[in-house]
N, C-alpha and C positions, 0 to 999 in steps of 0.2 A: 504493499500499499504505500502511496505516497506520504511522505512527512508533511506535516502542517505548514503550509506557506503562510507567510505572515499576511493578513487582510491589509491591503493597502486603501485606506478611506481618504475622505475628500482632501485633507491637508497634506497628504503625501501620495497622492493617487498616481501619479507618474513615475514614482520609484519602481525599482525592481524588487522584487520580493527579498527579505534580507535572510530568510532560512534556504538551504540548498537542499536541492531533492536528493532523497536517497535513490540507490540503484533500481530499484523496484519501479520507482517514480520514473525515472530517466529511460527505461527501458519501455515502459508503458507508453510514454509520450513519444519516442522514438517510433514505437510501431504504429500508432495513429497517424504520425507524419508519413511514414513510408505508405502505409494503406491509402491515405490519400493522394499521395504522389504517383503511386502506380494505378491509381483509379480515378484521373483528375477529371474525366468527362461523365463520370458516371452520376446518373439521375438517382435521386433517393425518393423511394416510393412510401408514402405515408397515408394510411387509411385509418378513417374514424366513421363510426355509426351515429347518427343523430336523429333522435325522436321526440316528439312532444315539445318541451320547453328549454330545449338545449341549444337553442341556435346561438345565443350570446356567448354560452360556454364554449361552444365548438370554435366559433370565431376567434375567441380569445386565445384558446390552444393554437391556432393556426398562426395568429400574430406571434406569439412566443417561440415558433418554429421558424419563422421568416426571419426575425429580428438578428439572429446570430449565426445562421447556418451559411456554410461556404458554397457547397455544391448545390446545383439546381435541386428544386423539390417538386415532385407531382404529388398531387393531393388526390385521394380517392374518397370522396365523400357519399356514404350512403345515408339517405335522408328520405323522410315521408314527404311524399309528392307535394304537400302544401308549403314545405319549407324550401324548396329548390329556387324559387324565384329571389327569396331573401338572401340565400347563399350567394346567387349569381350576382345581384346588386351590389353585394358588400365586396365580395372578391374580386369583381371587375374594377372596383375602385381603389384596390391596393395598388401602391406606386412602386411594385417592383416586377415590371414586364421583363419577361427572359428568366428572370430567377425562379419563377414558380408558375407551373400549370396546373389546372385541376380538372377533374371529371365527375359530375354528379351523377348518382345511380339511384334507382328506387330501391325500396327495400323489397327483398324477393327470398323466398324460402323453396324447397322442394314442393311441388304442386301439392302431391298427397298428403302432406303433413304440414302445410303452411301454419294452420291455425295452432297446432302444437307447439311448432317451435316458436311463433311470435308471442305466446303468453308464458313462456318460460323465464322465470326469473323477472327481469323488467322488460318492457317492450322492446323489441328490435335488439336486445343484447346479444341474442344468440347468432345475429348477421354474421358477426365475425368468424364463426366455425366454417362458414363455406366460402370464405373469401379466397382460398386455394382453388375452389373449384369454378368461382365466378371470374377471378383474374388470371385466366389462363396463360396469358402471354406475360405476366408480370413474374421474373425468376425471384426477387426477394422484396420483403415488405415489413414495414414496422407499422403494428397496429396500435393505436393508444385509444383509450376512454376519452369522452369529451372533458372530463375533468383534469386532464394532464395540463403542465405548464413545464415547457423547456426552460432551464437555466444555463444551458451551455448549447452548443452546436449540436444539432442533429447528427451532423458528421460524426461524432464521437461514438454516439451508441451505435450508429450504422457501421461503424469500423469492426464491432464485434464479430460481424459475419464472417470477417478474415481470421477470426480466433476459433471458428468452430472446427472439431476434428471431423473425421470421416463419417461418423454416425450421429452427429447433431444436427438437428432440424429446425430447433427454435431455440430461443433465450427469453428466460423469465426471472424475477427476483422472487425470494420467498415471501410467503405470505406474513410471517412473523420473524424476529429475530430472537425473541424470548419465549420459550416454549410455555411458561408459567402464565402467560396471556394469550396464548396461541388458540385459534377456532377448531381449526382441522384435529389437532391432537387432543382437543378435550371434548370435542361434540360431533365429529363426523361420523356419519353412518355408512361410509362408502371409502374405497381406497383413497389415498391421496400421496403426493410425492413427497419424499424426505420425512424431515423431522416435522415440520408444520405446515405444509402445503406450499402452493405457489399461488402467486397473484397475476391475473392475466390482463391487467389494466394497462400494462406496457408489454409488448410481445412481439419480439424480433424473430423474422420467419425467414427460412430458404425455402421457398414454397415449391420450387422445382423438386428438391429433396422431399417434402411433404407429399406431394402428388405421387411419387415413384415409390415410396415406402409402404411395406406391409407391417401391419403392427400387430404384436402379441396382444392377446385378449382374455377374458376370463368367460368367454360367450361360448367360444368354438375352438378346438386345437388349430384351426385354419387361420392362418394370418389374413388380416383384412386391411384393405386400403382405405385411406381418408373418406373417400365418399361412401363406403360400404360399412365403415364403422359406426357412424354418428346416430343412426336411428336406432340400431340395436342395443346401443350404450343407452340411448334415451328411454327405451323400453324398459330396460332391465332396472335402472336406478332411478326413474322419475318420482318414485315416491321415499327415495332416501336422499335426495339433493336438497341443498337451500340456496345455494348461490349460482344455480342455473348452470350455464355453458363452462364457467370456471370449474366447476365441479368436474365435469366431463372431461376438461383438459387434465386436471388431476388425476383422474381414473386413467386416462391414456398413457401420462406419463409416469405414473407408478408402474405399470406393466412394462414400459419401454424407457426406462431411466437413462439409459445411455444415449437417446435422442435428444436430452436437455442440456442446453448451457446455461448455468445459474450465473447471474450478474448480482452485484452487492445491491445493498438496501438503499444506498444514494441515487441509484437510478430509479427508483419508485419509491419515493419517501412519502409515507400517508401519516395521519393522525396518530396512528397506533405506535408510531415511532417516537412520539414525545408526550401524548397525554397521561401517560402513566409513568412519566421519567424517560429520558433519554435512553434509547437502546438500540441506535445506528451508529454504530462507532465510526464507520466509514463516513458518515455524514459530518460527525464531530470533527474529524481530521481535514476532510477536504470541501465540505460544503455540500448542499443539496444539488444534484445533478438535473433531476427531473422531480417535479412536486405534483403529487397525486392528491387531489382534495375530494376524497370520497367521502361519504356520509353527508355531503351536501354543504360542506364546511365552507365554500365560498360565498355560501348565500345566507348564512344566518350568524349568529353572534356567538355560537359556541367555542369555535377555535378562530378568534381574531387574526393570530399570526397568518394563518393559511388566507384568510380574506384580504388582508392587507397586501399579499404579493398579488392576489388575481386582481385587486381593483387597481393596482399600478399599472400591470400589463395591461390591462383592458382600458385604460384610459390614457396610456402613452400613445402620442401622435407619431407616426413615423416620420422620421427626418428631425424631429426635435432633439436637443442635446441629451442624450441618455443619462449623463451624470446628474445635471440639474432638474431633468424632467421627470427621472425614473429612480435613479439610487438615492439621492439625498432626501426626496420625499418619503421614498419607501423605509429608509431607515428610522427617519422620525416616527412613522405610523408602528414600524415593528417595536420601537421603544416604550410605547404606550401600551404594550400586550404582557409587559413583563410580570403582571400578576398571575399569568396561566403558566402551566407547565411547559408548553411548547414556546411562550414568550420568553420563559427563563435561558434558553437556548436559540434566541431569535437571531443570532450572529450565523449560525449555520443556514438561515434562509437568505442570506445576503452575501455570504463569502464567496460562493461560485460564481453569483451573478456578477460580483464586482471583477473577478478575474473575466468574464466574458466580454464585460464593456471594455475593459482595458485591452484585451486582445483584438477586439473588433477594431477599436481605434488605431492600435498597431498595425493591423492588416491595411485599413484605409490609408494610411501614413505611407508605408512601403507601396502602394500602389498607385502613388500619385507621380 
């Protein structure tokens, strides 16, 4: 893991970090640099599924992806028909022509079982299970929930594709770091991956490998492909699953653990990582890379630290100075949350964001 780089706040913003990276940090940074250098024209594919009142949240997520990313982004937006015009009007007004492209898709499930899939867990959530079958010409894809915020370039999580070994087809983070508060290990009535299960809110996929793989399972001695295994899994476990499609993914990777790459918690940082006390050590050291505001915390007053980051990115105007229009106001808001458990570690919410802004300005300076 990287050693903790000193966070350079406003009065020393342009100074280099005073700490020196350890060798692990050096090699991880070198790997990401080499991956980007050897894949310079690669377009990154990002998918999201939006239903109901998720338009604003989804657009804020997309904004966060655009701000810092280096390579071009292709958005695959699966949304209910009534949301398509609003998405088009907003995205067409984004000032980054050439850096982003998007395609809008209807919500679609297999005809014979569409109603069953649509009502599983939250409306439309299980759409993600069918992305490898719908996006047949997409080799690799980063799926994220609507309540995700990128605090560093998408390029960095995308580079994990180059770390997959020959058997790995997807990457996700653990559901919990601390088993004493874990949900799966205490309550699940079905198989799940690892000690505490996995969270599917951030899911990096090599979809070519997913489509080709034959999966071990507990329904038949015959291995089944992705399109063959989903409905039998649902039929077997539908009375035992609580979190819908995420539970089905846990079952699949329980039987095929060699197929999963697990990335650390700062790539999918949720309220559970701080509301009972800080339990994501990687975030404490390096900051949060991807913020996941599940439980609706961006829209209520239960976790004001999460809401402050969401509001800051939502209200940021493209082209404005990021230090004075985003970072400084955000730090002031975060300091107001120190009466909460998450607020006590508010610096992890801004540590990586500060580095991302500094690196963005450094890239722009070199490009002149």
